N, C-alpha and C positions, 0 to 999 in steps of 0.2 A: 504491498499500501503506500503510496507519493510520501512524504512527508504535511503537504498541504492539504490531506484526504484526513489524515488521522491527524489532525490539528482538528479539524472540523466536524470530527465525531464528536472526538471530546469539548466541544464549546460545543454539538448540540447538548451532546449528556449534556452538561451546569446549566444547559436554560431551558430544556428540561426539568431540572432541581427544583431551581433557580423558578418558572410558571409555576409549581406546585402549588394547585387554589386552597387549600391548606392553608400558605404563605402571600396566594393575592388581598388583596380590597382595595377593589373600585371606587374612585373619589371624583369627582370633578377639579378646577382652578373656578368655575363663580365664585364672586366677579370680574375676575382680572381679565381682561379685554383681549388676551392669548389663550384664554377660554376653551374650549367646546360648547359652551353652552351658545343658544339653545340648544344647537345640533348632538347633546351629547347623547342621548337616549338613542341611534341612531349613530354613532359613536361607539359607541359602547356596545351595539345588535353588530355593526364589522366585527371590530378586537376579540368579542367574547365566540363570537362562530363555528368556531370550532373544539367551542366546552359543549360537554354534557349540557343537559336538562342540573343533572347534579351538581359539576362542576361551577354552572353559571352560578346559582345555588347557595357556597362556599365561598365564591366569592362577593357575590352582589347581597341580598340580608341578610340568610342567615348570621353571616363571617362581624355584619355589619351586629349584629342584637347579643353574639356573644362577647366581642369585644368591651362593645356596652351595657353591658346588663340584660340587654332591654329582651321583653318576650313578647312573641304576638305582632311580627311582623312577618 
């Protein structure tokens, strides 16, 4: 395997570990002028399209509820 291919595989493995839905929580940057608002929902849908429903739940409402100790989100 060429060095660049091996390095690419290493980066892929690192990215997959970092992209673990149990380690992520989505947030937008409203009201800053460079935020995605008012298109945050569309941007989020594109960014989360590869996640399963269970993974999306971890990153979106479940993670926020867990972090802040809120129930019934």
